[in-house]
FILUM-31884 format. One record per atom (N, C-alpha, C): atom name; x, y, z; residue in one letter; residue number from 1. Coordinates in steps of 0.001 Angstrom, whole numbers, padded with zeros to 6 digits, always signed. Layout:
BEGIN
+----+---------+---------+---------+---+-----+
|  a |       u |       v |       w | r |   k |
+----+---------+---------+---------+---+-----+
| CA |       X |       Y |       Z | A | NUM |
...
+----+---------+---------+---------+---+-----+
This chain:
BEGIN
+----+---------+---------+---------+---+-----+
|  a |       u |       v |       w | r |   k |
+----+---------+---------+---------+---+-----+
|  N | +099876 | +123617 | +105009 | M |   1 |
| CA | +099999 | +123963 | +103602 | M |   1 |
|  C | +099154 | +125204 | +103338 | M |   1 |
|  N | +099694 | +126123 | +102574 | K |   2 |
| CA | +098956 | +127324 | +102197 | K |   2 |
|  C | +097978 | +126963 | +101078 | K |   2 |
|  N | +096692 | +127232 | +101289 | T |   3 |
| CA | +095668 | +126783 | +100342 | T |   3 |
|  C | +095239 | +127839 | +099332 | T |   3 |
|  N | +095761 | +129057 | +099425 | T |   4 |
| CA | +095263 | +130115 | +098541 | T |   4 |
|  C | +095385 | +129770 | +097073 | T |   4 |
|  N | +096508 | +129250 | +096626 | S |   5 |
| CA | +096645 | +128915 | +095207 | S |   5 |
|  C | +095742 | +127744 | +094823 | S |   5 |
|  N | +095451 | +126872 | +095745 | L |   6 |
| CA | +094537 | +125757 | +095464 | L |   6 |
|  C | +093105 | +126237 | +095270 | L |   6 |
|  N | +092806 | +127442 | +095736 | L |   7 |
| CA | +091445 | +127983 | +095640 | L |   7 |
|  C | +091281 | +128990 | +094507 | L |   7 |
|  N | +092328 | +129217 | +093746 | S |   8 |
| CA | +092251 | +130163 | +092625 | S |   8 |
|  C | +091256 | +129665 | +091582 | S |   8 |
|  N | +090665 | +130600 | +090809 | P |   9 |
| CA | +089722 | +130183 | +089761 | P |   9 |
|  C | +090367 | +129205 | +088777 | P |   9 |
|  N | +089577 | +128236 | +088315 | L |  10 |
| CA | +090054 | +127241 | +087354 | L |  10 |
|  C | +089574 | +127604 | +085958 | L |  10 |
|  N | +090496 | +127708 | +085042 | K |  11 |
| CA | +090152 | +128033 | +083660 | K |  11 |
|  C | +089283 | +126922 | +083066 | K |  11 |
|  N | +088170 | +127316 | +082469 | G |  12 |
| CA | +087285 | +126360 | +081789 | G |  12 |
|  C | +086391 | +125542 | +082694 | G |  12 |
|  N | +086363 | +125852 | +083986 | A |  13 |
| CA | +085569 | +125055 | +084932 | A |  13 |
|  C | +084152 | +125591 | +085064 | A |  13 |
|  N | +083234 | +124667 | +085314 | T |  14 |
| CA | +081885 | +125052 | +085732 | T |  14 |
|  C | +081931 | +125065 | +087252 | T |  14 |
|  N | +081361 | +126085 | +087851 | H |  15 |
| CA | +081437 | +126256 | +089306 | H |  15 |
|  C | +080032 | +126175 | +089893 | H |  15 |
|  N | +079915 | +125459 | +091016 | R |  16 |
| CA | +078636 | +125426 | +091732 | R |  16 |
|  C | +078903 | +125202 | +093217 | R |  16 |
|  N | +077870 | +125465 | +093999 | E |  17 |
| CA | +077925 | +125261 | +095444 | E |  17 |
|  C | +076726 | +124413 | +095820 | E |  17 |
|  N | +076975 | +123351 | +096601 | V |  18 |
| CA | +075901 | +122467 | +097053 | V |  18 |
|  C | +076120 | +122192 | +098535 | V |  18 |
|  N | +075185 | +122598 | +099362 | G |  19 |
| CA | +075285 | +122328 | +100799 | G |  19 |
|  C | +076549 | +122876 | +101434 | G |  19 |
|  N | +077061 | +123978 | +100919 | G |  20 |
| CA | +078286 | +124574 | +101452 | G |  20 |
|  C | +079557 | +124063 | +100814 | G |  20 |
|  N | +079456 | +123052 | +099971 | V |  21 |
| CA | +080611 | +122477 | +099284 | V |  21 |
|  C | +080785 | +123195 | +097942 | V |  21 |
|  N | +082003 | +123639 | +097669 | L |  22 |
| CA | +082301 | +124295 | +096398 | L |  22 |
|  C | +082855 | +123267 | +095429 | L |  22 |
|  N | +082287 | +123217 | +094221 | V |  23 |
| CA | +082682 | +122219 | +093234 | V |  23 |
|  C | +082997 | +122912 | +091914 | V |  23 |
|  N | +084199 | +122682 | +091400 | D |  24 |
| CA | +084596 | +123152 | +090076 | D |  24 |
|  C | +084850 | +121918 | +089230 | D |  24 |
|  N | +084232 | +121872 | +088035 | V |  25 |
| CA | +084304 | +120690 | +087184 | V |  25 |
|  C | +084834 | +121074 | +085806 | V |  25 |
|  N | +085800 | +120289 | +085327 | V |  26 |
| CA | +086316 | +120452 | +083970 | V |  26 |
|  C | +086188 | +119105 | +083267 | V |  26 |
|  N | +085510 | +119107 | +082129 | Q |  27 |
| CA | +085388 | +117893 | +081319 | Q |  27 |
|  C | +086724 | +117651 | +080619 | Q |  27 |
|  N | +087238 | +116434 | +080695 | T |  28 |
| CA | +088506 | +116074 | +080060 | T |  28 |
|  C | +088317 | +114746 | +079342 | T |  28 |
|  N | +088021 | +114800 | +078060 | G |  29 |
| CA | +087747 | +113574 | +077316 | G |  29 |
|  C | +086505 | +112912 | +077857 | G |  29 |
|  N | +086612 | +111626 | +078222 | N |  30 |
| CA | +085477 | +110876 | +078758 | N |  30 |
|  C | +085345 | +110989 | +080272 | N |  30 |
|  N | +086224 | +111749 | +080890 | A |  31 |
| CA | +086224 | +111867 | +082346 | A |  31 |
|  C | +086018 | +113321 | +082755 | A |  31 |
|  N | +085880 | +113514 | +084061 | R |  32 |
| CA | +085809 | +114850 | +084622 | R |  32 |
|  C | +086887 | +114963 | +085694 | R |  32 |
|  N | +087478 | +116142 | +085792 | V |  33 |
| CA | +088367 | +116463 | +086900 | V |  33 |
|  C | +087644 | +117516 | +087718 | V |  33 |
|  N | +087552 | +117278 | +089022 | K |  34 |
| CA | +086814 | +118187 | +089891 | K |  34 |
|  C | +087713 | +118649 | +091032 | K |  34 |
|  N | +087559 | +119921 | +091384 | R |  35 |
| CA | +088141 | +120411 | +092636 | R |  35 |
|  C | +086963 | +120578 | +093576 | R |  35 |
|  N | +086998 | +119851 | +094675 | V |  36 |
| CA | +085912 | +119885 | +095640 | V |  36 |
|  C | +086478 | +120459 | +096942 | V |  36 |
|  N | +085862 | +121552 | +097409 | V |  37 |
| CA | +086303 | +122199 | +098643 | V |  37 |
|  C | +085234 | +121971 | +099706 | V |  37 |
|  N | +085578 | +121127 | +100677 | Y |  38 |
| CA | +084692 | +120844 | +101803 | Y |  38 |
|  C | +085072 | +121802 | +102933 | Y |  38 |
|  N | +084147 | +122646 | +103393 | P |  39 |
| CA | +084507 | +123641 | +104405 | P |  39 |
|  C | +084735 | +123018 | +105782 | P |  39 |
|  N | +085439 | +123773 | +106607 | Q |  40 |
| CA | +085623 | +123393 | +108006 | Q |  40 |
|  C | +084251 | +123130 | +108612 | Q |  40 |
|  N | +084103 | +122041 | +109377 | G |  41 |
| CA | +082836 | +121709 | +110022 | G |  41 |
|  C | +081872 | +120920 | +109154 | G |  41 |
|  N | +082226 | +120666 | +107897 | F |  42 |
| CA | +081340 | +119934 | +106996 | F |  42 |
|  C | +081182 | +118479 | +107441 | F |  42 |
|  N | +079969 | +117979 | +107342 | R |  43 |
| CA | +079677 | +116551 | +107503 | R |  43 |
|  C | +078564 | +116213 | +106517 | R |  43 |
|  N | +078776 | +115136 | +105731 | W |  44 |
| CA | +077816 | +114768 | +104693 | W |  44 |
|  C | +076419 | +114575 | +105276 | W |  44 |
|  N | +076314 | +113831 | +106388 | S |  45 |
| CA | +075002 | +113530 | +106974 | S |  45 |
|  C | +074308 | +114777 | +107512 | S |  45 |
|  N | +075054 | +115819 | +107794 | K |  46 |
| CA | +074471 | +117065 | +108298 | K |  46 |
|  C | +074182 | +118052 | +107161 | K |  46 |
|  N | +075079 | +118141 | +106180 | N |  47 |
| CA | +074991 | +119180 | +105156 | N |  47 |
|  C | +074371 | +118732 | +103831 | N |  47 |
|  N | +074445 | +117444 | +103493 | L |  48 |
| CA | +073984 | +117005 | +102177 | L |  48 |
|  C | +072913 | +115918 | +102194 | L |  48 |
|  N | +072775 | +115207 | +103291 | K |  49 |
| CA | +071833 | +114083 | +103355 | K |  49 |
|  C | +070420 | +114492 | +102927 | K |  49 |
|  N | +069905 | +115572 | +103479 | D |  50 |
| CA | +068544 | +116001 | +103141 | D |  50 |
|  C | +068444 | +116525 | +101710 | D |  50 |
|  N | +069504 | +117123 | +101205 | I |  51 |
| CA | +069504 | +117634 | +099832 | I |  51 |
|  C | +069510 | +116474 | +098838 | I |  51 |
|  N | +070356 | +115475 | +099106 | V |  52 |
| CA | +070513 | +114339 | +098196 | V |  52 |
|  C | +069371 | +113332 | +098361 | V |  52 |
|  N | +068903 | +113129 | +099588 | G |  53 |
| CA | +067774 | +112231 | +099819 | G |  53 |
|  C | +068137 | +110775 | +100024 | G |  53 |
|  N | +069401 | +110493 | +100337 | T |  54 |
| CA | +069810 | +109123 | +100660 | T |  54 |
|  C | +070469 | +109142 | +102042 | T |  54 |
|  N | +070420 | +108023 | +102778 | P |  55 |
| CA | +070996 | +108022 | +104128 | P |  55 |
|  C | +072524 | +108153 | +104142 | P |  55 |
|  N | +073174 | +107721 | +103059 | L |  56 |
| CA | +074631 | +107811 | +102939 | L |  56 |
|  C | +074987 | +108348 | +101562 | L |  56 |
|  N | +076211 | +108828 | +101398 | C |  57 |
| CA | +076678 | +109269 | +100081 | C |  57 |
|  C | +076883 | +108029 | +099215 | C |  57 |
|  N | +076225 | +108006 | +098072 | M |  58 |
| CA | +076290 | +106841 | +097202 | M |  58 |
|  C | +077206 | +107058 | +095997 | M |  58 |
|  N | +078075 | +108066 | +096084 | H |  59 |
| CA | +079053 | +108313 | +095025 | H |  59 |
|  C | +080407 | +107734 | +095420 | H |  59 |
|  N | +081155 | +107296 | +094433 | A |  60 |
| CA | +082545 | +106911 | +094642 | A |  60 |
|  C | +083399 | +108167 | +094485 | A |  60 |
|  N | +084484 | +108239 | +095224 | H |  61 |
| CA | +085396 | +109380 | +095134 | H |  61 |
|  C | +086810 | +108841 | +094953 | H |  61 |
|  N | +087450 | +109248 | +093873 | V |  62 |
| CA | +088821 | +108837 | +093592 | V |  62 |
|  C | +089607 | +110097 | +093274 | V |  62 |
|  N | +090717 | +110291 | +093946 | G |  63 |
| CA | +091495 | +111487 | +093666 | G |  63 |
|  C | +092633 | +111701 | +094620 | G |  63 |
|  N | +092987 | +112972 | +094752 | F |  64 |
| CA | +094135 | +113393 | +095547 | F |  64 |
|  C | +093677 | +114449 | +096539 | F |  64 |
|  N | +093819 | +114157 | +097825 | L |  65 |
| CA | +093506 | +115130 | +098864 | L |  65 |
|  C | +094701 | +116071 | +098981 | L |  65 |
|  N | +094520 | +117299 | +098499 | A |  66 |
| CA | +095613 | +118266 | +098430 | A |  66 |
|  C | +095795 | +119050 | +099717 | A |  66 |
|  N | +094740 | +119166 | +100505 | S |  67 |
| CA | +094817 | +119953 | +101739 | S |  67 |
|  C | +093763 | +119462 | +102708 | S |  67 |
|  N | +094096 | +119488 | +103997 | G |  68 |
| CA | +093131 | +119162 | +105037 | G |  68 |
|  C | +093040 | +117685 | +105369 | G |  68 |
|  N | +091985 | +117345 | +106109 | Q |  69 |
| CA | +091739 | +115958 | +106514 | Q |  69 |
|  C | +090259 | +115657 | +106404 | Q |  69 |
|  N | +089945 | +114479 | +105859 | I |  70 |
| CA | +088581 | +113976 | +105849 | I |  70 |
|  C | +088569 | +112577 | +106437 | I |  70 |
|  N | +087520 | +112277 | +107170 | N |  71 |
| CA | +087287 | +110935 | +107668 | N |  71 |
|  C | +086023 | +110410 | +107013 | N |  71 |
|  N | +086001 | +109111 | +106768 | I |  72 |
| CA | +084888 | +108436 | +106118 | I |  72 |
|  C | +084440 | +107299 | +107019 | I |  72 |
|  N | +083122 | +107149 | +107182 | Q |  73 |
| CA | +082593 | +105988 | +107894 | Q |  73 |
|  C | +081603 | +105288 | +106987 | Q |  73 |
|  N | +081854 | +104003 | +106757 | Y |  74 |
| CA | +080978 | +103177 | +105925 | Y |  74 |
|  C | +079832 | +102615 | +106761 | Y |  74 |
|  N | +078825 | +102093 | +106095 | A |  75 |
| CA | +077653 | +101522 | +106760 | A |  75 |
|  C | +078029 | +100384 | +107711 | A |  75 |
|  N | +079137 | +099674 | +107395 | D |  76 |
| CA | +079559 | +098568 | +108263 | D |  76 |
|  C | +080342 | +099050 | +109485 | D |  76 |
|  N | +080484 | +100378 | +109648 | G |  77 |
| CA | +081155 | +100936 | +110817 | G |  77 |
|  C | +082633 | +101244 | +110633 | G |  77 |
|  N | +083237 | +100761 | +109559 | V |  78 |
| CA | +084662 | +101000 | +109315 | V |  78 |
|  C | +084896 | +102482 | +109042 | V |  78 |
|  N | +085904 | +103039 | +109716 | I |  79 |
| CA | +086281 | +104433 | +109525 | I |  79 |
|  C | +087650 | +104483 | +108859 | I |  79 |
|  N | +087765 | +105333 | +107842 | E |  80 |
| CA | +089053 | +105584 | +107187 | E |  80 |
|  C | +089392 | +107049 | +107365 | E |  80 |
|  N | +090673 | +107328 | +107630 | E |  81 |
| CA | +091148 | +108699 | +107786 | E |  81 |
|  C | +092059 | +109035 | +106616 | E |  81 |
|  N | +091843 | +110202 | +106025 | F |  82 |
| CA | +092668 | +110674 | +104921 | F |  82 |
|  C | +093231 | +112038 | +105304 | F |  82 |
|  N | +094557 | +112137 | +105308 | V |  83 |
| CA | +095234 | +113377 | +105673 | V |  83 |
|  C | +096116 | +113788 | +104501 | V |  83 |
|  N | +095960 | +115035 | +104055 | A |  84 |
| CA | +096749 | +115538 | +102921 | A |  84 |
|  C | +098234 | +115556 | +103261 | A |  84 |
|  N | +099059 | +115295 | +102281 | P |  85 |
| CA | +098770 | +114892 | +100911 | P |  85 |
|  C | +098558 | +113376 | +100852 | P |  85 |
|  N | +097464 | +112965 | +100229 | Q |  86 |
| CA | +097148 | +111540 | +100171 | Q |  86 |
|  C | +096195 | +111252 | +099022 | Q |  86 |
|  N | +096401 | +110115 | +098380 | V |  87 |
| CA | +095475 | +109620 | +097364 | V |  87 |
|  C | +094294 | +108997 | +098090 | V |  87 |
|  N | +093078 | +109191 | +097561 | V |  88 |
| CA | +091883 | +108622 | +098174 | V |  88 |
|  C | +091122 | +107779 | +097163 | V |  88 |
|  N | +090531 | +106715 | +097655 | A |  89 |
| CA | +089601 | +105883 | +096887 | A |  89 |
|  C | +088513 | +105489 | +097876 | A |  89 |
|  N | +087328 | +106063 | +097678 | I |  90 |
| CA | +086231 | +105885 | +098615 | I |  90 |
|  C | +085065 | +105234 | +097875 | I |  90 |
|  N | +084604 | +104103 | +098397 | A |  91 |
| CA | +083479 | +103384 | +097792 | A |  91 |
|  C | +082159 | +104061 | +098165 | A |  91 |
|  N | +081116 | +103825 | +097395 | P |  92 |
| CA | +079790 | +104353 | +097740 | P |  92 |
|  C | +079310 | +103787 | +099082 | P |  92 |
|  N | +078378 | +104503 | +099717 | G |  93 |
| CA | +077782 | +104039 | +100973 | G |  93 |
|  C | +078552 | +104517 | +102186 | G |  93 |
|  N | +078814 | +105820 | +102270 | H |  94 |
| CA | +079619 | +106359 | +103361 | H |  94 |
|  C | +079079 | +107699 | +103839 | H |  94 |
|  N | +079446 | +108040 | +105063 | D |  95 |
| CA | +079302 | +109389 | +105594 | D |  95 |
|  C | +080730 | +109928 | +105635 | D |  95 |
|  N | +080890 | +111226 | +105531 | G |  96 |
| CA | +082227 | +111802 | +105565 | G |  96 |
|  C | +082202 | +113154 | +106225 | G |  96 |
|  N | +083329 | +113521 | +106859 | W |  97 |
| CA | +083392 | +114806 | +107528 | W |  97 |
|  C | +084815 | +115355 | +107494 | W |  97 |
|  N | +084893 | +116687 | +107609 | V |  98 |
| CA | +086173 | +117391 | +107651 | V |  98 |
|  C | +086642 | +117417 | +109096 | V |  98 |
|  N | +087920 | +117115 | +109286 | V |  99 |
| CA | +088535 | +117143 | +110611 | V |  99 |
|  C | +089460 | +118357 | +110673 | V |  99 |
|  N | +089411 | +119080 | +111778 | G | 100 |
| CA | +090336 | +120189 | +111961 | G | 100 |
|  C | +089753 | +121535 | +111585 | G | 100 |
|  N | +090647 | +122520 | +111532 | D | 101 |
| CA | +090208 | +123908 | +111372 | D | 101 |
|  C | +090507 | +124492 | +110002 | D | 101 |
|  N | +090676 | +123638 | +108998 | E | 102 |
| CA | +090867 | +124125 | +107636 | E | 102 |
|  C | +089988 | +123311 | +106688 | E | 102 |
|  N | +089669 | +123883 | +105527 | P | 103 |
| CA | +088875 | +123112 | +104566 | P | 103 |
|  C | +089672 | +121927 | +104023 | P | 103 |
|  N | +088961 | +120933 | +103545 | A | 104 |
| CA | +089594 | +119809 | +102852 | A | 104 |
|  C | +089406 | +120051 | +101356 | A | 104 |
|  N | +090499 | +119962 | +100608 | I | 105 |
| CA | +090436 | +120202 | +099171 | I | 105 |
|  C | +090812 | +118914 | +098461 | I | 105 |
|  N | +089836 | +118376 | +097730 | L | 106 |
| CA | +090009 | +117109 | +097028 | L | 106 |
|  C | +090002 | +117352 | +095521 | L | 106 |
|  N | +091034 | +116880 | +094847 | I | 107 |
| CA | +091069 | +116886 | +093392 | I | 107 |
|  C | +090589 | +115500 | +092986 | I | 107 |
|  N | +089417 | +115457 | +092361 | E | 108 |
| CA | +088728 | +114189 | +092133 | E | 108 |
|  C | +088616 | +113898 | +090637 | E | 108 |
|  N | +088693 | +112620 | +090301 | F | 109 |
| CA | +088545 | +112158 | +088922 | F | 109 |
|  C | +087336 | +111245 | +088873 | F | 109 |
|  N | +086432 | +111480 | +087913 | D | 110 |
| CA | +085280 | +110584 | +087843 | D | 110 |
|  C | +084764 | +110417 | +086424 | D | 110 |
|  N | +083930 | +109408 | +086300 | F | 111 |
| CA | +083279 | +109066 | +085044 | F | 111 |
|  C | +081770 | +109108 | +085251 | F | 111 |
|  N | +081315 | +110122 | +086002 | E | 112 |
| CA | +079913 | +110300 | +086354 | E | 112 |
|  C | +079353 | +108994 | +086899 | E | 112 |
|  N | +078329 | +108409 | +086328 | G | 113 |
| CA | +077711 | +107200 | +086861 | G | 113 |
|  C | +078520 | +105933 | +086677 | G | 113 |
|  N | +079673 | +106006 | +086008 | E | 114 |
| CA | +080477 | +104812 | +085728 | E | 114 |
|  C | +081782 | +104757 | +086522 | E | 114 |
|  N | +081942 | +105618 | +087517 | T | 115 |
| CA | +083209 | +105705 | +088247 | T | 115 |
|  C | +083570 | +104388 | +088929 | T | 115 |
|  N | +082618 | +103769 | +089619 | V | 116 |
| CA | +082894 | +102520 | +090349 | V | 116 |
|  C | +083423 | +101471 | +089389 | V | 116 |
|  N | +082719 | +101254 | +088310 | E | 117 |
| CA | +083106 | +100217 | +087345 | E | 117 |
|  C | +084441 | +100543 | +086661 | E | 117 |
|  N | +084572 | +101756 | +086168 | R | 118 |
| CA | +085765 | +102116 | +085394 | R | 118 |
|  C | +087012 | +102256 | +086243 | R | 118 |
|  N | +086858 | +102558 | +087536 | M | 119 |
| CA | +088001 | +102666 | +088439 | M | 119 |
|  C | +088257 | +101353 | +089193 | M | 119 |
|  N | +087367 | +100357 | +089004 | G | 120 |
| CA | +087561 | +099062 | +089644 | G | 120 |
|  C | +087345 | +099077 | +091146 | G | 120 |
|  N | +086412 | +099903 | +091619 | L | 121 |
| CA | +086125 | +100000 | +093051 | L | 121 |
|  C | +085044 | +099020 | +093464 | L | 121 |
|  N | +084968 | +098746 | +094755 | L | 122 |
| CA | +083879 | +097948 | +095299 | L | 122 |
|  C | +082578 | +098735 | +095165 | L | 122 |
|  N | +081486 | +098035 | +094917 | V | 123 |
| CA | +080186 | +098692 | +094809 | V | 123 |
|  C | +079765 | +099230 | +096179 | V | 123 |
|  N | +080020 | +098455 | +097229 | T | 124 |
| CA | +079811 | +098905 | +098618 | T | 124 |
|  C | +080963 | +098379 | +099438 | T | 124 |
|  N | +081188 | +099008 | +100571 | H | 125 |
| CA | +082304 | +098617 | +101448 | H | 125 |
|  C | +081943 | +097384 | +102235 | H | 125 |
+----+---------+---------+---------+---+-----+
């Protein structure tokens, strides 16, 4: 899939970069829509663990993987593979990494600290 249009500037978005990950956020009512671009070679435990200060990512991720592939490993050892185009629902308590030679682009929906509860996800895997 050609990713150039997926990387175009988003009208009304706040843009930031954290640990090599590009994040564009647009507030929509009580929720946020985010475009998250994970670069080739990204791994949460390598790129964000020290910045965030927790052994695993403790955020829930719900959305649509528009491009690329990400794999997730939970604390219990279970690995999930997500290959675009695919809907994703990832519970807190995971490591994640990009597979292959292209970035992974995730269109994510969240309710900040209330995503797990409001989306009906497990608190941990």
